[in-house]
N, C-alpha and C positions, 0 to 999 in steps of 0.2 A: 896167392892162396885165396880160395873162395870161402867166405865166412857164412855159415848157416845160422840164421837168427832164430832165437827162441821166442815164445809168445810175448814175454815182457819187452824184449827189444823191438819186436814188430809193433807192439802197442805204442811205444814211444814214437816210432817212425810215423804211425798213423796220426798221432796228434800233430806232428809237424806238417804232415801231408795235408791234413784237413785245412790248416791255415793257408798253406801255399795254394791248394786247389781252389779254395774260395776266393783268394786274392786274384787268381787268374780270371775267375768269373766276373769279379767286380771290375776288372780292367776293361771288360767289354764296353761298358757304358762310360768309362773315363776317357778312353783314347779317342782323339778327334783332331782334325786339322788345327794347326796353330800351336799345339803343345810342343815342347822340346823333349828330347829324349831324357834330359835331366829331370823334367817334371815327372815323367813316368818313374824314374829311379827314386825320386823323393816319395812318391806315393807308395811304392813297394816297401821302402824302409820304414815309413811311418806306420803302415798297416801291420807289418811283421812285429815291430816293437810294441805296438798297441796291444798285440795279443801275447805279449810277454815271451816272445821268442827272439832268436838272434838271426839277422840276415846272413845266410850261409856264404854268399858270394863276396861280401865286403871284406877286402883284405886277403882273400883266398889267392895265394900265389902272387900277391901284390895287386890284384884287381881292385880298381878304385871305387867301383859302384856296388850297390846292393842288388842290381839286376844287370844282365846283359841285354842291351836294347839295340837291335840290329835292323837296319832299314834297307829294303829292296835287295840289292845284290850282296849285301852283308848277310852272311848266313848265321854266324855265331860270334860271341864275344865283342859285340859293339859296346864301346865305352860311352856311358851317358854324358851328354854335353849340353850346356845351356845355349850353345850356338847352333845345334842341329834341330831344326824345326820340322815337324811333320806337315806334309802337304796332302791335299786331296788326291786319292788314288794310290798312295804309298801302301806298301806292306811292311808292318813292323812286327818283328819277332821279340818277344819278351821271355827270357829264360831266368828263372829265379828259384830260390830254395830258402829253407829256414832250418834252424837247429832247435830241438827240444830235448832237454836232458841228455845231451850228447849224441843224439841221432838226427840224421839229415832227411830232408825232403828235397826233391829236384824235379822240376817240371817246366814246360815251355808251351807257348801257343804263338800262332801267327794271327795278327789282327788286321782287318782292313781299315784304312784311314779314310773315312767317308765312303764314297762310292768307288769301287775299283773295277777294272776291266773284267770281262768274262774270263779271259785267260788267267788272270791273277786269282780270281775266285776259284777257278778249277784247280790251280796249283795248290791253294790252301786246302781245298777239299781232298785232293789226292794225298797230300801229306797226312792229314788226319785219318783218312780211311786206310792208308797203308799201315798205320799203327795198329789198327784193329784187325787187319789181315795178319800181321805178325803175331798179335795177341792170341789168335786162334791156336798157335803152336806153342804158347808159353805154358806148357802143361808137363806135369811129372812124367819122366821117361823120354821126352823129346830132347833135342839138343839145340844149343845156341844157333847153330847154322840153319836150323829149320825156321827160326824166327826171321833171320836176315834174308833167307831165300824168299820167304813169302812177301816181305816188304819190297825187296828188289823187283820181284816179278810183277807186283801190282803197279809200282811206280813206272817201270819201263814200258809196261803194256799201255799206260796212259800217255806215253810219249815224253816223259820227263826222265831225269837222271838222278841217281843216288850219290850223294857225297861219299867219297871213299876214305878221305884222310882223317875224318873224325867220326867217332862211333859212340854208342851208348856204353853202359858200364854197370857194374855192381854198385850197391850203395848201402850204407849202414852207419857205423860210427865214423866213417870217412865218407866224403862226398863221392870220391872215385875209388872204387874197389874192383877187384877181380869178380867176374870175368869181363873182358871187353865184349860188347854186344854190337857187332857190325850190322849195318842195314843192307847187307848183301851177303852172299855165301852159298854153300852147298848143303842140301838136306843131309842129315845124318852126321854132320861134322861138328866138332867143338864139344865143350863140356856138356855133360848130361844135366838136365834140369831136375832138381829135387826140391821137395817142400822145405820152405825156410829160406830159399834163395830170394834175394831182393834185387831187382834190376831196374835201372833207368833205361827204358826203351825209347829211342828218340829219332825217328826218321827225319833226316835233313835232305831236302831235295832241291833240284835246280830246274828251271825251265829250259836251260840250255845244257852245256857240257858240265861234267862233274868236277873238272879241275879247279882248284882253288889256290889262293895265295894269302899270305898274312901281310897286313899293311904295316907301315913304318912304326906305328904305335906298339907293335909287337903283340897285339891282342886280336884285333878285328880280322876275321876271315871273310874274304869276298870271292865270288866267282871270277875266274880269269877272263871270261867272255862278257862279263857285265850283266849276265842274265839274272832275273829275279829268283828268289829262293823262298822256301817255306820250311818251318820247323815245328814239330809236334812231339811233346814228350810227357810221359807219365812215370811215376814210381809204381812198380808192380811187384807183388809177392806171389811166388809159386806156392801152390797149396796141393792137397791131395786130390782136388777136383778142379773147378774153374779158377783161373788166375784172379787175384784180388787187386783191383786198381785202387790206389790210395789217393790219387790226386785229380780225378776226373769228375767235374761237376758242370761241364759246359759244352756238351756235344753240339750245341746249336749255334756256334759262333758264325759259321759260314752262312747259315740259313738267313740270318738277319740282313745279309748283303744281296740276297737273291732278288 
């Protein structure tokens, strides 16, 4: 069931999303070679709790971290570890969220670790831009399939692939609500978009093939061909006009690496 949010509920989500979005921006200057993925997780939890919110991911479904920290071929659900150290040229995806008065935020970015290759910089940029291509269709009267089709078309035109096994989702008083929001699809298909719908739109793309597998830790998802991946996510509200992005304060991540 799709839950339409009222103004008070959206206001609570906006408070959670402001903290999460600003945290993503702060991570730009924090992430560097030599850090461990656990260092990033500690930073995320510390920041969220400092702002009197609750890390949404910690304990969710048994997940041990406050953030999913995924490196290179790991696309999502990377478990933070003090043994996994970032190296120059890595791509690290940080997916995080917080809870404020019972309502969730959810967002993700891909960060360059030091200087990355031109191909990896382009992969990050295409993931980010594909989100905004999909966002053009996140308007009242359109359908979920319109968003996914726009994302898929942009990504595949750039020579990359869209992950099929994992998708975006509704969000509100639960982190994962209806409707599913695939990053692929047919125009004119799926639930109709109406004001008050809140969506986590999150392109997940691979430099190679889109097939993935889950590692033995039962969480971390990687590409089967070992190709690098990128992830870009924001929490979005459907309105009577332009969609409202609640978590985006950092459009220039890739520019710093150019």
